[in-house]
C-alpha positions in Angstrom: -1.0 -4.3 -49.0 -0.5 -0.7 -48.5 2.9 1.0 -48.8 5.2 1.3 -46.3 6.8 4.5 -47.5 3.1 6.5 -47.2 2.4 6.0 -43.8 6.4 6.4 -42.9 6.3 9.8 -45.3 3.7 10.7 -43.0 5.1 10.2 -40.5 8.6 12.1 -41.4 6.4 15.2 -42.2 4.9 15.3 -38.9 8.4 15.3 -37.3 7.8 12.0 -35.5 10.7 10.4 -36.8 13.4 12.2 -37.6 14.8 13.8 -34.2 17.1 16.6 -34.0 19.7 15.8 -31.7 22.9 14.6 -32.5 24.0 14.3 -36.3 24.4 10.6 -37.2 24.2 11.4 -41.2 27.2 9.3 -41.7 25.6 6.2 -41.2 22.5 4.5 -42.8 19.4 4.7 -40.7 18.0 1.9 -38.2 14.9 0.6 -40.5 12.2 -0.5 -37.7 9.0 -2.1 -39.4 5.7 -2.8 -37.9 2.2 -3.3 -38.7 -0.4 -1.3 -36.4 -4.2 -2.0 -36.7 -5.4 2.0 -38.4 -8.5 0.3 -39.5 -11.0 -2.9 -38.2 -12.3 -3.6 -34.4 -8.9 -3.0 -33.3 -8.4 0.1 -34.5 -8.5 2.4 -31.4 -6.3 0.3 -29.3 -4.2 -0.1 -32.7 -3.6 4.0 -33.1 -2.9 4.6 -29.9 -0.5 2.2 -29.4 1.4 3.6 -33.0 1.6 6.9 -31.4 3.5 5.6 -28.6 5.9 4.0 -31.1 6.3 7.6 -32.9 6.9 9.1 -29.5 9.2 7.1 -28.2 11.1 6.9 -32.0 10.5 10.4 -32.2 12.6 11.1 -28.3 14.8 8.7 -29.2 16.3 10.7 -32.2 16.6 13.8 -30.3 19.0 11.9 -28.5 21.3 10.7 -31.5 19.7 7.8 -32.0 21.3 4.2 -31.1 24.4 2.6 -32.1 25.2 6.5 -33.4 22.5 5.9 -36.0 18.9 7.3 -35.9 15.7 5.2 -35.9 13.7 5.3 -39.1 9.9 3.7 -38.6 7.9 1.5 -41.4 4.6 1.2 -40.7 1.5 -1.0 -42.4 -2.2 -0.9 -41.5 -3.4 -4.4 -40.7 -6.6 -4.1 -40.7 -6.7 -5.5 -37.4 -6.1 -9.5 -39.1 -3.8 -11.8 -38.2 -4.0 -13.0 -41.6 -3.0 -9.7 -42.8 -0.5 -9.2 -40.1 1.7 -12.3 -40.8 2.1 -11.0 -44.2 2.8 -7.6 -43.6 5.7 -9.1 -41.2 6.8 -11.7 -44.0 7.1 -8.8 -46.6 8.8 -6.6 -43.7 11.4 -9.0 -43.2 12.3 -10.0 -46.5 11.5 -7.3 -48.9 11.6 -4.3 -47.1 14.6 -6.0 -45.0 14.2 -4.2 -41.7 16.7 -4.1 -39.5 14.1 -4.8 -36.6 10.4 -5.1 -36.1 7.7 -3.4 -33.1 5.1 -6.1 -32.5 1.3 -5.4 -33.7 -1.1 -4.7 -31.0 -3.0 -7.4 -29.7 -2.9 -11.4 -28.9 -4.8 -12.8 -31.7 -2.3 -11.0 -34.1 0.7 -11.6 -32.7 -0.5 -15.2 -31.9 -1.2 -15.1 -36.1 2.4 -13.2 -37.3 4.8 -14.9 -33.9 5.9 -18.0 -36.4 6.9 -15.8 -39.1 9.4 -13.7 -37.0 10.3 -16.7 -35.4 11.5 -18.3 -38.4 13.4 -15.4 -39.6 14.7 -14.9 -35.6 13.5 -11.6 -35.5 13.6 -10.5 -31.8 9.7 -9.2 -31.4 8.9 -7.0 -27.8 5.1 -8.5 -28.1 2.1 -6.4 -27.1 0.1 -9.3 -26.0 -0.3 -11.3 -23.2 -2.0 -14.5 -23.9 0.5 -16.4 -21.8 0.2 -19.5 -24.2 2.3 -16.9 -27.0 5.1 -17.7 -25.0 4.6 -21.5 -24.2 5.0 -22.8 -27.1 9.2 -23.0 -27.2 9.4 -19.8 -29.4 12.8 -18.1 -28.8 12.3 -14.5 -30.1 8.6 -13.5 -28.3 9.0 -11.3 -25.5 5.9 -10.4 -23.8 5.9 -6.4 -22.1 2.3 -6.7 -20.8 1.0 -8.8 -17.2 0.1 -11.4 -18.3 -3.7 -12.5 -19.1 -4.1 -14.5 -16.0 -3.5 -11.5 -13.6 -6.2 -9.3 -15.4 -9.2 -9.6 -13.1 -6.7 -10.1 -9.9 -7.8 -7.2 -8.5 -11.3 -7.1 -8.8 -11.3 -10.3 -7.6 -9.1 -9.6 -4.3 -11.5 -6.6 -4.0 -14.6 -8.9 -3.9 -12.6 -10.9 -1.4 -11.5 -8.4 0.8 -15.5 -7.1 0.6 -16.8 -10.9 1.7 -17.9 -11.5 -1.1 -18.9 -14.7 -1.8 -20.4 -15.8 -5.9 -19.3 -15.0 -8.8 -20.4 -15.6 -12.3 -18.0 -14.7 -15.2 -18.4 -14.7 -18.9 -16.0 -14.1 -21.8 -16.1 -13.8 -25.1 -14.2 -17.4 -26.8 -11.3 -16.1 -28.0 -7.4 -16.6 -27.1 -7.2 -13.3 -24.9 -10.2 -13.6 -23.0 -10.2 -17.2 -22.5 -6.6 -16.8 -20.8 -8.1 -14.0 -18.5 -11.0 -16.2 -17.7 -8.5 -19.5 -16.8 -6.8 -16.6 -14.2 -9.9 -15.1 -13.0 -11.2 -18.6 -12.0 -8.1 -20.0 -10.6 -7.6 -16.9 -8.4 -11.0 -16.5 -7.5 -10.8 -20.5 -6.2 -8.4 -19.2 -4.0 -9.8 -16.3 -2.8 -13.1 -18.6 -1.4 -15.5 -17.2 -4.2 -17.9 -19.7 -5.5 -18.1 -19.8 -9.4 -21.5 -19.8 -9.9 -21.3 -19.1 -14.0 -18.4 -19.6 -16.0 -19.8 -19.0 -19.8 -18.2 -18.0 -23.3 -19.9 -16.5 -26.2 -19.2 -16.6 -29.8 -16.8 -13.7 -30.9 -19.1 -11.6 -33.1 -21.9 -12.2 -30.9 -24.2 -8.8 -31.1 -26.4 -10.0 -29.0 -25.8 -11.0 -25.3 -29.5 -11.4 -24.1 -29.2 -15.2 -23.8 -25.8 -14.9 -21.9 -27.1 -12.3 -19.8 -30.5 -14.0 -18.7 -28.0 -17.2 -17.1 -26.4 -14.5 -15.2 -30.1 -13.0 -13.8 -30.7 -16.3 -12.6 -27.7 -17.3 -11.2 -27.5 -14.0 -9.3 -23.8 -13.5 -8.6 -22.1 -11.4 -6.0 -19.9 -10.1 -8.7 -20.0 -10.3 -12.4 -16.4 -10.3 -14.4 -16.6 -10.0 -18.0 -13.5 -10.7 -20.3 -14.7 -9.6 -23.3 -13.9 -6.8 -26.0 -18.0 -5.8 -26.1 -18.3 -3.8 -22.5 -20.5 -1.4 -23.9 -22.9 -3.3 -24.5 -22.9 -6.0 -22.4 -23.3 -2.9 -19.8 -26.2 -1.2 -21.4 -27.6 -4.5 -21.2 -27.1 -4.8 -17.9 -29.1 -1.7 -17.3 -32.3 -2.8 -19.2 -32.5 -5.9 -17.9 -32.2 -4.5 -14.4 -29.2 -7.0 -13.3 -27.4 -5.8 -10.5 -24.5 -7.2 -9.0 -22.4 -5.9 -6.7 -19.3 -5.2 -8.3 -19.0 -5.3 -11.8 -15.8 -5.7 -14.2 -14.8 -5.7 -17.7 -11.8 -5.9 -19.6 -10.8 -4.5 -22.5 -12.3 -1.0 -23.7 -13.2 -0.2 -20.5 -10.2 1.9 -20.2 -11.2 3.7 -23.4 -12.6 7.2 -22.5 -15.1 6.3 -25.2 -16.7 4.0 -23.0 -17.7 6.9 -20.5 -18.5 8.8 -23.7 -21.2 6.3 -25.3 -22.5 5.4 -21.8 -22.8 8.5 -19.7 -23.6 7.2 -15.8 -24.2 3.7 -16.9 -20.6 4.1 -16.5 -20.4 4.2 -12.9 -19.8 2.0 -10.3 -17.9 -0.4 -13.6 -14.4 -1.5 -12.9 -11.6 -2.0 -15.4 -8.3 -3.8 -15.7 -5.8 -2.0 -16.9 -1.2 -2.4 -17.0 -0.9 1.8 -17.1 -3.3 5.1 -16.7 -1.7 9.0 -16.6 -3.0 9.6 -13.2 0.1 7.6 -12.2 2.6 10.5 -12.7 0.6 12.4 -9.9 -0.9 10.1 -7.5 -0.2 10.6 -3.6 -1.3 7.9 -1.8 -0.1 7.8 1.9 2.4 9.8 1.3 5.1 9.9 -2.1 4.3 7.3 -4.4 8.0 7.1 -6.2 6.4 7.5 -9.4 10.1 8.7 -10.9 11.3 5.6 -10.1 8.5 2.6 -10.8 8.1 4.7 -14.1 10.3 6.8 -15.6 9.8 8.9 -17.8 5.8 8.8 -17.6 5.6 12.7 -16.6 7.4 13.5 -19.6 5.5 11.1 -22.0 2.8 12.6 -21.1 3.5 16.2 -21.8 5.1 15.3 -24.7 2.1 13.1 -26.3 -0.1 16.0 -25.5 2.0 18.2 -27.4 2.5 16.1 -30.3 -1.1 14.6 -30.3 -3.4 17.3 -28.3 -6.5 15.6 -30.2 -5.5 12.2 -29.3 -6.4 10.1 -25.8 -3.6 8.7 -23.7 -4.4 5.4 -23.1 -2.4 2.4 -21.7 -2.1 1.3 -25.2 0.1 4.4 -26.3 2.3 3.9 -23.2 2.7 0.0 -24.0 3.9 1.1 -27.4 6.4 3.2 -25.9 7.8 1.1 -23.7 7.9 -1.6 -25.7 9.8 0.6 -27.9 12.2 1.6 -25.3 12.9 -2.5 -24.2 14.1 -3.2 -28.2 16.3 0.0 -27.8 18.0 -0.6 -24.7 18.5 -4.0 -25.5 20.3 -2.9 -28.9 22.7 -0.3 -27.0 23.6 -3.0 -24.7 23.7 -5.5 -27.3 26.2 -2.9 -29.5 25.0 -4.9 -31.9 21.7 -5.2 -35.0 22.8 -8.7 -34.6 19.8 -10.7 -33.4 20.9 -13.3 -31.8 23.1 -10.7 -29.4 19.6 -8.4 -29.3 17.8 -11.3 -28.0 20.3 -12.5 -25.5 20.1 -8.6 -24.1 16.6 -8.5 -24.2 16.8 -11.5 -21.4 19.4 -10.6 -19.8 16.9 -7.1 -19.2 15.2 -5.7 -15.9 14.4 -2.6 -16.9 12.0 0.1 -15.7 10.1 2.0 -18.2 7.8 4.3 -19.0 5.4 1.6 -19.0 6.5 0.3 -15.8 9.3 -3.1 -15.2 9.8 -5.0 -17.9 11.4 -8.7 -17.1 11.0 -12.0 -19.2 11.4 -15.3 -18.1 13.3 -17.5 -20.3 10.3 -18.1 -21.8 9.9 -14.5 -22.5 7.1 -14.5 -20.0 6.3 -11.3 -18.1 7.4 -11.4 -14.7 7.8 -7.9 -13.4 4.6 -5.6 -15.3 2.0 -5.4 -12.6 -2.0 -4.6 -13.6 -3.9 -2.1 -12.3 -7.7 -1.9 -11.5 -10.0 1.7 -11.7 -13.1 2.3 -11.2 -15.4 5.0 -13.0 -16.0 7.5 -10.8 -17.9 10.9 -11.5 -16.7 10.7 -15.0 -13.6 10.1 -14.6 -11.4 6.3 -13.9 -9.9 6.5 -10.3 -7.3 3.2 -9.3 -8.8 1.5 -6.4 -6.3 -2.0 -6.4 -3.8 -2.3 -5.6 -4.3 -0.5 -2.6 -0.7 1.3 -2.2 -1.4 3.2 -5.6 -5.1 3.8 -4.7 -5.9 7.7 -3.6 -9.5 6.4 -2.6 -11.2 3.9 -2.0 -13.7 2.0 -4.7 -17.7 3.1 -4.6 -19.2 -0.5 -2.7 -21.5 -1.7 -3.4 -23.1 -0.6 -6.7 -26.5 0.8 -5.9 -29.5 -0.7 -8.1 -29.8 1.1 -11.5 -32.9 2.8 -10.3 -30.9 4.4 -7.3 -28.3 5.7 -8.8 -27.8 9.7 -9.4 
């Protein structure tokens, strides 16, 4: 295992963990432990999440910390592996004896380590969207993200509104993506869309020719891909000349690398997002009350650009920041680091963060947060759903590959 002190020392040295606000030296710091995917398949999202954690800790300390104590952050690399994450949280709780924790990024890692934090009755704000995580009787896991079943809601709604009739759904056979597809199939049925294909592929697949061959035969109006492989699938759609009127995918489409890698082939592609920095400047049909829905988001974006000038701002960054805000607010309201009191405070919260609204049911399942749907237009992500937040309309239908500018 890598030593927690290594990254923590770097965080302190860069000024991202120690604030300059009120003096709180009289009391020991509150130590928060976390694993973050700094290497492996989830590294891009994990590093963005970590930056959100770091910035929230910095801002909290600059305001005097919480309970009159500053916060110290101990972080180790889980290498994007569930077993590593579980082992790290056991170490953080039993050996490093942290006061509380931040969760890892992703549903698979959260599922892998959640029983560890549950055993020790350690409240965790989870960066996970798979519903099953919150329906197993756990009492100390609380989701901050919209449920996975709602990820493709915008794509399905837009398709139905435009009179499309058929949809094909493909997905990686993993926890989050299966949950996304279950929701998409239910939404399609409710909106009157006929499902002409629902097909999964194993994790680790690199050749998508077979599954996209089935898509070509089905010839759907809409193709939805619940996947971590959006770049490879989009590229092969172009090579095979498969051109549904709408194509949307989930994880990865929101990252700048999607467009940087594909260039114009990324145009017209729809994506699901939990948050976008454009929210702080939106003007759709008048003044959107961003300050009320996402309080502090404008300041968060400005601070992120200042502290991390070479790093992207993604929903993962805001999600980490928002999860930290929720935990800090719960500790403040509990007036204590007592784990049961923090748990009770979290369950009572109806709290707007930089990331959006936080409110959970008795199982810790998120019921307040809403999804966004965007479309790549002229090299930029443009929010196209929900309509009250959409500054422009979706470009529809998607033209054939050989007719795209």
